[in-house]
C-alpha positions as CSV (number, residue, x, y, z in Angstrom):
1,X,0.0,0.0,0.0
2,X,1.4,3.4,-1.0
3,X,1.5,6.3,1.5
4,X,-1.1,9.0,1.0
5,X,-0.1,11.9,-1.2
6,X,0.8,15.2,0.3
7,X,-1.2,18.0,-1.3
8,X,-1.6,21.7,-0.8
9,X,-5.3,21.2,0.0
10,X,-6.6,22.9,3.1
11,X,-3.4,24.9,3.6
12,X,-5.3,27.6,5.5
13,X,-6.5,25.3,8.2
14,X,-3.0,23.8,8.6
15,X,-1.4,27.2,8.7
16,X,-3.9,28.5,11.2
17,X,-3.3,25.5,13.4
18,X,0.5,26.0,13.2
19,X,0.3,29.7,13.8
20,X,-2.2,29.7,16.7
21,X,-1.6,26.3,18.5
22,X,2.1,26.4,17.5
23,X,2.5,29.6,19.4
24,X,0.6,28.2,22.4
25,X,2.8,25.1,22.3
26,X,6.0,27.1,21.9
27,X,5.0,29.3,24.8
28,X,4.3,26.3,27.0
29,X,7.6,24.6,26.2
30,X,9.4,27.8,26.9
31,X,7.6,28.0,30.2
32,X,8.7,24.5,31.1
33,X,12.3,25.3,30.2
34,X,12.0,28.5,32.3
35,X,10.9,26.4,35.3
36,X,13.4,23.6,34.7
37,X,16.4,26.0,34.4
38,X,15.3,27.7,37.6
39,X,15.1,31.2,36.0
40,X,12.1,32.2,38.0
41,X,12.5,35.6,39.7
42,X,15.8,36.3,38.0
43,X,14.5,39.1,35.8
44,X,16.8,39.6,32.8
45,X,19.3,36.8,33.5
46,X,20.9,34.8,30.8
47,X,18.6,31.8,31.6
48,X,15.5,34.0,31.4
49,X,16.6,35.5,28.1
50,X,17.3,32.0,26.7
51,X,13.8,30.8,27.5
52,X,12.4,34.0,26.0
53,X,14.3,33.6,22.7
54,X,13.5,29.9,22.6
55,X,9.9,30.6,21.6
56,X,10.7,31.8,18.1
57,X,12.7,28.7,16.8
58,X,10.1,26.3,18.3
59,X,7.2,28.2,16.8
60,X,8.9,28.3,13.4
61,X,9.6,24.5,13.5
62,X,6.0,23.8,14.4
63,X,4.7,26.2,11.7
64,X,7.0,24.5,9.1
65,X,6.0,21.0,9.9
66,X,2.2,21.6,10.2
67,X,1.9,21.3,6.5
68,X,2.8,17.6,6.7
69,X,-0.6,16.8,8.3
70,X,-3.2,15.3,6.0
71,X,-5.9,17.9,6.8
72,X,-6.4,21.0,8.7
73,X,-8.7,19.2,11.2
74,X,-6.0,16.7,11.9
75,X,-3.4,19.5,12.4
76,X,-5.8,21.2,14.9
77,X,-6.4,17.9,16.7
78,X,-2.8,16.8,17.0
79,X,-1.5,20.1,18.0
80,X,-4.3,20.5,20.6
81,X,-3.3,17.1,22.0
82,X,0.3,18.2,22.2
83,X,-0.6,21.5,24.0
84,X,-2.6,19.8,26.7
85,X,0.1,17.8,28.5
86,X,2.6,20.8,28.2
87,X,0.1,23.2,29.9
88,X,-1.0,20.5,32.4
89,X,2.7,20.0,33.3
90,X,3.1,23.8,33.8
91,X,0.0,23.8,36.0
92,X,1.1,20.8,38.0
93,X,4.6,22.2,38.6
94,X,3.2,25.4,39.9
95,X,5.0,27.4,37.2
96,X,1.8,29.3,36.3
97,X,1.5,31.1,39.6
């Protein structure tokens, strides 16, 4: 059986999922790195700056790879399922307070 063909159909749904949920996911991953590096309360330290600048490359990667999904609906579903554990982990660690 051959793999499904990648097409440019439904590119708006895929791009919207990558832009919106990609940003939410990148922000959550950056927040986890901020917590893991112990940068809380350090203001403009190198660690805090690193986690701030980490958002852009992660967001760009997600936005680039979102076009590999078969449909816009699948992109929204998978990225939503990826965002949930990241933000639950942020909540569980107390990093959101």
